[in-house]
C-alpha positions as CSV (number, residue, x, y, z in Angstrom):
1,M,109.7,34.4,5.5
2,Y,113.2,33.3,5.0
3,R,113.8,30.8,2.2
4,Y,116.8,28.4,2.1
5,D,119.6,29.2,-0.3
6,E,121.7,26.5,-1.9
7,F,124.0,26.2,1.0
8,D,121.1,25.8,3.5
9,A,119.6,23.0,1.4
10,R,122.9,21.2,0.9
11,F,124.0,21.2,4.5
12,V,120.6,20.0,5.7
13,R,120.5,17.1,3.2
14,E,124.1,16.2,4.0
15,R,123.3,16.0,7.7
16,V,120.2,13.8,6.9
17,A,122.4,11.4,5.0
18,Q,125.0,11.3,7.7
19,F,122.5,10.6,10.4
20,R,120.8,7.9,8.3
21,D,124.1,6.0,8.3
22,Q,124.5,6.6,12.1
23,V,121.0,5.2,12.8
24,A,121.7,2.1,10.7
25,R,124.9,1.5,12.7
26,R,123.0,1.9,16.0
27,L,120.3,-0.5,14.9
28,D,122.7,-3.2,13.7
29,G,124.7,-2.9,16.9
30,S,127.8,-1.3,15.4
31,L,127.3,1.6,17.7
32,N,126.3,1.2,21.4
33,E,124.1,3.7,23.1
34,D,127.0,5.6,24.7
35,E,128.6,6.0,21.3
36,F,125.3,6.9,19.7
37,K,124.1,9.5,22.3
38,P,126.2,12.5,21.2
39,L,125.3,11.7,17.5
40,R,121.6,11.6,18.1
41,L,121.6,14.7,20.3
42,K,123.2,16.7,17.4
43,N,120.1,15.7,15.4
44,G,117.5,16.6,18.0
45,V,116.8,13.0,19.2
46,Y,116.3,12.5,22.9
47,L,115.6,9.3,24.8
48,Q,112.8,10.0,27.2
49,L,110.9,7.8,29.7
50,H,109.0,5.7,27.2
51,A,110.4,6.4,23.7
52,Y,112.6,8.6,21.7
53,M,111.6,12.2,21.3
54,L,112.4,14.3,18.2
55,R,112.8,18.1,18.6
56,I,112.3,20.1,15.4
57,A,113.7,23.7,15.1
58,V,111.3,26.5,14.3
59,P,113.6,29.5,14.1
60,Y,112.2,32.6,15.6
61,G,108.8,30.8,15.7
62,T,107.9,31.4,12.1
63,L,106.2,28.7,9.9
64,S,104.4,28.6,6.6
65,S,101.2,26.6,6.0
66,R,103.2,24.1,3.9
67,Q,105.6,23.5,6.8
68,L,102.8,23.0,9.3
69,R,101.0,20.6,6.9
70,Q,104.3,18.6,6.8
71,L,104.4,18.5,10.6
72,A,100.8,17.2,10.5
73,L,101.8,14.4,8.1
74,I,104.7,13.5,10.3
75,G,102.6,13.4,13.4
76,E,100.0,11.2,11.7
77,K,102.4,8.8,10.0
78,Y,105.3,8.5,12.5
79,D,103.8,9.6,15.9
80,R,100.4,9.4,17.6
81,G,98.6,12.0,15.6
82,Y,99.8,15.1,17.5
83,G,102.8,17.3,18.2
84,H,103.9,19.6,21.1
85,F,105.1,23.2,20.8
86,T,107.7,24.1,23.4
87,T,108.7,27.3,25.2
88,R,111.5,27.7,22.7
89,T,109.0,27.7,19.8
90,N,110.2,24.3,18.6
91,M,108.0,21.3,17.9
92,Q,108.5,17.9,19.6
93,F,107.2,14.5,18.6
94,N,107.2,12.2,21.6
95,W,106.7,8.8,20.0
96,P,108.8,8.3,16.9
97,R,110.6,5.0,16.3
98,L,114.4,5.5,15.9
99,R,114.4,3.7,12.5
100,D,111.9,6.2,11.2
101,V,113.8,9.3,12.2
102,P,115.9,9.6,9.0
103,E,112.7,9.5,7.0
104,I,111.2,12.2,9.2
105,L,114.4,14.3,8.6
106,D,114.0,13.9,4.9
107,L,110.4,15.0,5.0
108,L,111.5,18.1,7.1
109,A,114.2,18.9,4.6
110,D,111.6,18.9,1.8
111,V,110.0,21.9,3.5
112,E,113.2,23.7,4.6
113,M,113.1,22.4,8.2
114,H,115.5,20.4,10.3
115,C,116.5,19.3,13.9
116,I,120.1,20.6,13.8
117,Q,121.3,22.3,17.1
118,T,118.0,21.7,18.9
119,S,120.0,19.8,21.5
120,G,123.6,19.4,22.7
121,N,126.1,22.0,24.0
122,C,125.8,24.4,21.1
123,I,124.0,27.5,20.2
124,R,120.3,26.5,20.1
125,N,117.3,27.7,18.2
126,V,117.2,31.5,18.1
127,T,113.9,32.9,19.3
128,A,112.2,36.3,18.9
129,D,109.1,38.3,19.5
130,H,106.1,36.4,18.0
131,F,104.6,39.7,17.0
132,A,107.7,40.7,15.1
133,G,106.9,43.0,12.1
134,I,103.4,43.8,13.2
135,A,103.8,45.5,16.7
136,A,103.3,49.2,16.8
137,D,106.0,49.6,19.5
138,E,108.6,47.9,17.4
139,I,111.8,49.8,16.5
140,E,112.8,47.2,14.0
141,D,111.7,43.7,13.0
142,P,114.0,41.3,15.0
143,R,113.7,38.4,12.7
144,P,116.4,39.4,10.2
145,T,118.8,39.6,13.2
146,A,117.6,36.2,14.4
147,E,118.1,34.7,11.0
148,L,121.6,36.2,10.7
149,I,122.5,34.7,14.0
150,R,121.1,31.3,12.9
151,Q,123.2,31.3,9.8
152,W,126.3,32.4,11.7
153,S,125.9,29.9,14.5
154,S,124.9,26.8,12.4
155,F,127.9,24.4,12.4
156,H,130.1,27.1,13.8
157,P,133.3,25.0,14.2
158,E,134.5,26.9,17.3
159,F,131.3,26.7,19.2
160,D,130.2,23.1,18.4
161,Y,131.2,21.9,21.9
162,L,130.5,24.6,24.4
163,P,130.7,24.1,28.2
164,R,126.9,23.9,28.1
165,K,123.9,24.7,25.8
166,F,123.6,28.3,24.8
167,K,120.4,30.2,24.0
168,I,119.9,33.6,22.3
169,A,116.7,35.7,22.0
170,V,116.0,39.0,20.2
171,T,113.4,41.6,20.6
172,G,112.8,44.7,18.5
173,A,110.4,46.5,20.9
174,A,110.5,48.3,24.2
175,R,107.9,45.7,25.4
176,D,109.8,42.4,25.8
177,R,107.7,39.5,24.4
178,A,110.7,37.3,23.9
179,V,111.9,36.8,27.5
180,V,115.4,38.1,26.5
181,R,116.6,38.6,30.1
182,A,116.2,34.8,30.8
183,H,118.6,33.9,28.0
184,D,122.4,33.4,27.8
185,I,122.4,36.3,25.4
186,G,119.5,38.7,25.1
187,L,119.5,41.4,22.4
188,R,117.2,44.4,22.4
189,I,117.0,46.6,19.3
190,L,117.1,50.3,20.2
191,R,118.0,53.7,18.9
192,N,120.8,55.8,20.4
193,A,120.7,59.6,20.9
194,K,121.9,60.1,17.3
195,G,118.9,58.0,16.0
196,E,121.1,55.1,15.0
197,I,119.8,51.6,15.4
198,G,121.8,49.1,17.4
199,Y,121.6,46.5,20.2
200,E,121.5,46.4,23.9
201,V,123.5,43.3,24.8
202,M,122.5,41.3,27.9
203,V,124.4,38.2,29.0
204,G,124.0,35.7,31.8
205,G,120.3,35.1,32.0
206,G,118.8,31.6,32.5
207,L,116.5,29.6,34.6
208,G,117.0,26.0,35.8
209,R,118.4,25.2,39.3
210,T,120.1,28.6,39.5
211,P,117.8,31.2,38.0
212,M,119.3,34.5,37.0
213,I,118.3,37.7,35.1
214,A,120.7,38.7,32.4
215,K,123.0,41.7,32.9
216,T,123.6,44.5,30.3
217,I,127.2,44.4,29.2
218,R,126.9,46.8,26.3
219,G,124.3,49.5,26.3
220,F,124.6,50.2,22.6
221,L,126.3,48.0,20.0
222,P,126.3,49.2,16.4
223,K,124.5,46.8,14.1
224,T,127.6,46.1,12.0
225,D,129.5,44.9,15.0
226,L,126.9,42.3,16.0
227,L,128.6,39.0,14.8
228,A,132.0,40.1,16.0
229,Y,130.7,41.0,19.4
230,L,128.8,37.7,19.7
231,E,131.9,35.9,18.7
232,A,133.8,37.7,21.5
233,V,131.1,36.7,24.1
234,L,131.2,33.1,23.0
235,R,135.0,32.9,22.9
236,V,135.3,34.2,26.5
237,Y,132.7,31.7,27.6
238,N,134.1,28.8,25.6
239,L,137.6,29.3,26.9
240,E,136.8,30.2,30.5
241,G,133.4,28.6,31.2
242,R,133.5,25.6,33.6
243,R,133.5,22.1,32.2
244,D,134.1,20.2,35.4
245,N,130.5,20.6,36.7
246,K,127.6,20.7,34.3
247,Y,125.5,22.4,37.0
248,K,127.9,25.3,37.0
249,A,128.7,25.3,33.3
250,R,126.2,27.9,32.0
251,V,127.5,31.4,31.1
252,K,125.2,32.8,33.9
253,I,127.4,31.1,36.5
254,M,130.6,32.7,35.0
255,V,129.0,36.1,34.9
256,H,127.8,35.7,38.5
257,E,131.2,34.5,39.8
258,I,133.4,37.1,38.2
259,G,130.8,39.9,38.0
260,A,129.1,41.5,35.0
261,E,131.7,44.3,34.9
262,E,134.7,41.9,34.7
263,F,132.9,39.7,32.2
264,A,132.2,42.8,30.0
265,R,135.8,43.8,30.3
266,R,137.0,40.4,29.1
267,V,134.5,40.5,26.2
268,E,135.6,44.0,25.2
269,A,139.3,42.9,25.3
270,E,138.5,39.9,23.1
271,F,136.3,42.1,20.8
272,A,139.2,44.6,20.4
273,Q,141.6,41.8,19.3
274,L,139.2,40.3,16.7
275,D,139.2,41.3,13.0
276,G,135.7,42.6,13.1
277,P,135.3,43.3,9.4
278,A,136.4,39.7,8.6
279,I,133.7,38.3,10.9
280,A,130.9,40.8,10.1
281,A,128.3,39.7,7.6
282,D,128.6,41.0,4.1
283,P,126.2,43.9,3.7
284,Q,124.8,42.3,0.6
285,E,124.0,39.1,2.6
286,V,122.4,41.2,5.3
287,A,120.3,42.9,2.7
288,R,119.4,39.6,1.1
289,I,118.2,38.2,4.5
290,A,116.3,41.4,5.4
291,A,114.4,41.3,2.0
292,Y,112.8,38.1,3.1
293,F,111.2,39.9,6.0
294,A,109.9,42.9,4.1
295,P,106.3,43.9,5.0
296,P,103.8,41.8,3.0
297,A,101.4,43.2,0.4
298,Y,98.8,44.7,2.8
299,E,95.6,45.9,1.4
300,T,94.5,49.5,2.1
301,L,91.7,49.1,4.6
302,P,89.7,51.4,7.0
303,A,90.8,51.1,10.6
304,R,87.2,50.2,11.6
305,S,85.6,47.0,10.2
306,A,81.8,47.2,10.2
307,R,81.6,43.4,9.6
308,F,83.8,42.8,12.7
309,E,81.9,45.2,14.9
310,T,78.5,43.7,13.8
311,A,79.7,40.2,14.5
312,K,80.9,41.2,18.0
313,A,77.6,42.9,18.7
314,E,75.6,39.8,17.6
315,N,77.7,37.0,19.1
316,R,78.9,37.3,22.7
317,A,81.3,34.4,22.5
318,F,83.0,35.9,19.5
319,A,83.2,39.3,21.2
320,T,84.9,37.7,24.3
321,W,87.4,35.9,22.1
322,A,88.1,39.1,20.2
323,S,88.7,41.0,23.4
324,V,91.2,38.5,24.7
325,N,92.9,36.8,21.8
326,L,93.5,39.6,19.4
327,F,96.7,41.7,19.3
328,P,96.5,45.2,17.8
329,H,98.2,45.5,14.4
330,K,100.3,48.5,13.3
331,V,98.5,48.4,9.9
332,P,94.9,49.7,9.8
333,G,92.2,47.1,9.2
334,Y,94.4,44.2,10.4
335,A,94.8,42.3,13.6
336,A,97.0,39.4,14.9
337,A,94.9,36.4,16.2
338,V,96.3,34.2,19.0
339,I,95.1,30.6,18.7
340,S,95.2,29.2,22.2
341,L,96.5,25.6,22.6
342,K,95.2,25.7,26.2
343,G,91.7,24.4,25.9
344,I,90.2,23.5,29.2
345,G,91.6,20.0,30.0
346,D,94.1,20.0,27.2
347,A,97.8,19.4,27.6
348,P,99.4,22.9,27.1
349,G,101.1,23.2,23.7
350,D,99.7,20.0,22.2
351,I,98.1,20.2,18.8
352,T,96.7,17.3,16.7
353,S,97.5,16.7,13.1
354,E,93.9,17.5,12.2
355,Q,94.2,20.8,14.0
356,M,97.5,21.6,12.4
357,R,95.8,21.3,9.0
358,V,93.0,23.6,10.0
359,V,95.5,26.2,11.2
360,A,97.6,25.7,8.0
361,D,94.5,26.3,5.9
362,L,93.6,29.5,7.9
363,A,97.2,30.8,7.5
364,E,97.1,30.2,3.8
365,T,93.7,31.7,3.2
366,Y,93.6,34.5,5.7
367,S,97.1,35.3,7.0
368,L,99.3,35.6,3.9
369,D,100.5,32.1,4.3
370,E,102.4,32.7,7.6
371,L,101.9,31.8,11.2
372,R,104.0,32.1,14.4
373,I,104.7,29.9,17.4
374,T,104.9,31.7,20.8
375,H,107.1,30.9,23.8
376,A,103.8,30.6,25.6
377,Q,103.0,27.5,23.5
378,N,100.3,29.1,21.4
379,V,100.0,30.0,17.7
380,V,99.6,33.4,16.0
381,L,98.0,34.3,12.7
382,P,99.9,37.6,12.2
383,Y,98.2,39.2,9.1
384,V,94.5,38.8,9.5
385,K,92.0,41.3,8.1
386,K,89.4,42.3,10.7
387,D,86.7,41.6,8.1
388,D,87.8,37.9,8.2
389,L,88.0,37.4,12.0
390,F,84.5,36.1,12.5
391,I,84.8,33.3,9.9
392,I,88.2,32.4,11.3
393,W,86.8,32.2,14.8
394,Q,84.0,29.9,13.5
395,K,86.5,27.5,12.0
396,L,88.5,27.6,15.2
397,V,85.4,26.7,17.1
398,D,84.8,23.7,14.9
399,A,88.4,22.6,15.4
400,G,88.3,23.0,19.2
401,L,90.8,25.9,19.1
402,A,88.7,28.9,20.0
403,T,89.4,29.1,23.7
404,A,89.3,32.7,24.8
405,N,92.1,32.8,27.3
406,A,95.3,34.3,25.9
407,G,97.2,35.8,28.8
408,L,94.6,34.8,31.3
409,I,94.9,32.3,34.2
410,T,94.1,29.2,32.2
411,D,96.7,30.1,29.5
412,I,99.2,28.0,31.4
413,I,102.7,27.2,30.2
414,A,103.8,23.7,31.2
415,C,106.6,21.3,30.2
416,P,105.8,17.6,29.5
417,G,106.9,16.7,33.0
418,L,107.0,13.1,34.3
419,D,104.4,11.9,31.8
420,Y,107.3,12.0,29.2
421,C,110.6,13.4,30.4
422,S,113.3,11.2,31.9
423,L,114.6,14.2,33.9
424,A,111.3,15.2,35.5
425,T,110.6,14.6,39.2
426,A,106.9,15.3,39.0
427,R,104.0,15.7,36.6
428,S,103.2,19.0,35.0
429,I,100.3,18.3,32.6
430,P,97.8,17.0,35.2
431,I,98.5,20.1,37.4
432,A,97.8,22.4,34.4
433,Q,94.7,20.5,33.6
434,A,93.4,20.7,37.2
435,L,94.0,24.4,37.4
436,A,92.3,25.0,34.0
437,H,89.2,23.1,35.3
438,R,89.2,25.1,38.6
439,F,89.3,28.4,36.8
440,A,87.4,27.4,33.7
441,D,84.5,29.9,34.2
442,E,85.0,32.5,31.4
443,K,83.5,35.3,33.4
444,R,85.7,34.6,36.3
445,Q,88.8,34.5,34.1
446,L,88.0,37.9,32.7
447,E,87.4,39.2,36.2
448,I,90.9,38.0,37.3
449,G,92.5,39.4,34.2
450,E,96.1,39.0,33.1
451,L,97.8,36.3,35.2
452,N,100.6,34.0,34.0
453,I,100.9,30.6,35.6
454,K,104.0,28.6,34.5
455,I,104.7,25.0,35.6
456,S,107.9,22.9,35.5
457,G,108.2,19.2,36.3
458,C,111.7,19.5,37.5
459,I,114.4,22.0,38.5
460,N,115.5,22.4,34.9
461,A,112.6,24.8,34.5
462,C,111.5,24.1,30.9
463,G,108.1,25.5,32.0
464,H,109.7,28.8,32.9
465,H,108.2,28.7,36.4
466,H,110.7,31.1,37.9
467,V,109.3,34.0,35.7
468,G,105.7,33.1,36.1
469,H,103.4,35.5,38.0
470,I,102.7,32.3,39.8
471,G,105.3,29.6,39.3
472,I,104.8,25.9,40.2
473,L,107.8,23.6,40.4
474,G,107.2,19.8,40.8
475,L,109.6,17.9,42.9
476,E,109.9,14.5,44.5
477,K,109.8,14.4,48.3
478,S,109.8,11.2,50.2
479,G,108.6,9.3,47.2
480,Q,105.7,11.6,46.5
481,E,105.2,14.6,44.3
482,S,105.4,17.9,46.0
483,Y,104.8,21.3,44.3
484,Q,106.6,24.4,45.3
485,I,104.8,27.7,44.6
486,T,106.6,30.9,43.8
487,L,105.1,34.4,43.4
488,G,106.1,37.6,41.6
489,G,108.1,36.3,38.6
490,D,108.1,38.4,35.5
491,A,109.1,37.5,31.9
492,T,109.0,41.0,30.4
493,E,111.3,44.0,30.3
494,T,110.8,44.2,34.1
495,A,112.0,40.6,34.5
496,A,112.1,39.1,37.9
497,I,112.5,35.8,39.6
498,G,109.6,34.7,41.7
499,E,110.0,34.1,45.5
500,I,109.0,30.8,47.2
501,L,105.9,31.2,49.4
502,G,106.5,28.2,51.7
503,P,106.7,24.4,51.8
504,G,105.6,22.3,48.9
505,V,102.1,21.0,48.7
506,P,100.7,17.7,47.3
507,A,99.2,17.7,43.8
508,D,95.6,17.6,45.0
509,D,96.2,20.7,47.1
510,V,97.6,22.9,44.3
511,P,94.3,24.2,43.0
512,D,93.2,25.3,46.5
513,A,96.5,26.9,47.1
514,I,96.3,28.9,43.9
515,E,92.7,29.8,44.7
516,R,93.7,31.3,48.0
517,I,96.5,33.4,46.3
518,V,94.1,34.7,43.7
519,S,91.5,35.5,46.4
520,V,94.0,37.8,48.1
521,Y,94.5,39.7,44.8
522,L,90.8,40.1,44.2
523,A,90.2,41.3,47.7
524,H,93.0,43.9,47.8
525,R,93.5,45.1,44.2
526,T,92.9,48.7,43.3
527,A,91.0,49.8,40.2
528,G,92.6,48.5,37.0
529,E,95.5,46.9,38.9
530,T,96.8,43.6,37.4
531,F,97.9,40.6,39.5
532,I,101.6,41.3,39.2
533,E,101.1,45.0,40.0
534,A,99.2,44.0,43.1
535,V,101.9,41.6,44.2
536,R,104.6,44.3,43.8
537,R,102.5,46.8,45.8
538,L,101.4,44.5,48.5
539,G,104.5,42.4,48.9
540,L,104.5,38.7,49.6
541,A,103.1,38.9,53.2
542,P,99.4,38.7,52.5
543,F,99.7,36.1,49.8
544,K,102.1,34.0,52.0
545,A,99.7,34.1,54.9
546,A,96.8,32.9,52.7
547,F,99.0,30.2,51.1
548,L,100.2,28.9,54.5
549,E,96.7,29.0,56.0
550,K,95.9,25.4,55.0
551,T,99.2,24.3,53.4
552,H,100.8,21.1,54.5
553,A,103.7,19.2,53.1
554,P,103.2,15.6,51.8
555,A,103.2,13.0,54.5
């Protein structure tokens, strides 16, 4: 894991002191809300429906046990005993008092955490594959690249006020687990014909009211050119992106309007004019960063664990969890364990302070003191010996965290929706809970297999509904909540935007509508065919017919 250097520590503490003064001036009336808003947003403070919300950066989803324990303390002392992991791997607290926020920021700084650039029209938290460093299909660990980008983008004076927020994701494997094509910039680490490692650069992805898949503008970028090329992309966007209409201000709109080829031409022209060596990171700094992500001290273990196999044979519930929630590790004798935050009836992504401490203890004892947050709002223990998996599972059972559904139909992504968010037009959490109850039967979930449902409570698409195998968008229609269903979305390397099946349905009808869609899949799938594969083979027609069979719009 990366550790702050002196510069990191200083600029975070300086920001805390600055914001403490700004909060004091807001509370004594020296600043009104309009004056305070841009200041609080630069520190991750939002004003939601019922209270302020604080968004905490978790760069590339990596946390230590110490950091998670600090989040548990903050949730207990300054919130309502829980936190919420988002689709950008950040943590949000939904109920802090404004006067307490500087104290929270100080506590975060104590464990090398902050809220800088988690909001506002700047380069946001950089995300990466949550299985970085452990996946067998990985060409290179993407986290050193993500950390380099974090350092380059933090307080970058030229990109502090972009036309709109800007998001970057990095993957180091052929299998995209970081949703790179739904980002303003997506980077894929690859090798060229000469065996050299570099990046495929994709620009112009994004969801929201105008969902788009990113276009490749550079098939291979040498590693040493990364920062200069990113600088060129951001300069073209910053100078030419629209500022007259926030709905058309994202870089995806610019790429769409002028075309990917023309956008690439402008970037290349800007790149050619830049002094690349002056922008590129010092090789010693790159090496320093990379050293923090060197493989940990693995033990030499046999690939097969007799203890693990015996536990599976003797305990059916453990065997089911192991078959669903474990990810194969590139090191023999190890596995990565996915801790689902999607227990039946839970709010997706929520975790209590007590549960945070349990997970922190497990990470410290069994996962080399490290854990990861996924864009699917779950937690990963990345370095677990197979011999230890049964005792870990038992502790997760005791903490209510042993739901065996990673990647299945009840592993639902959902934004906070109208229960919290001032932008939302409908609820998300109750829909996710209703669907989880409808498909709660473990045997049935396994029969259905891999199926990603994603729910957003408004057109801003924080729940990634556009790229869900089944996407659900909550809207307001004639004063009532109406839910639009899309089908065929994909968040992987074969990224696709889902297509709308028909008119919106009332909240109470959503479980039945999803049931009919799933029934078509079960009736027509071929041997071994996943849901998304069946949708691509069959097309929308049979699913649409079943969906419309009993669908009716709200009165």
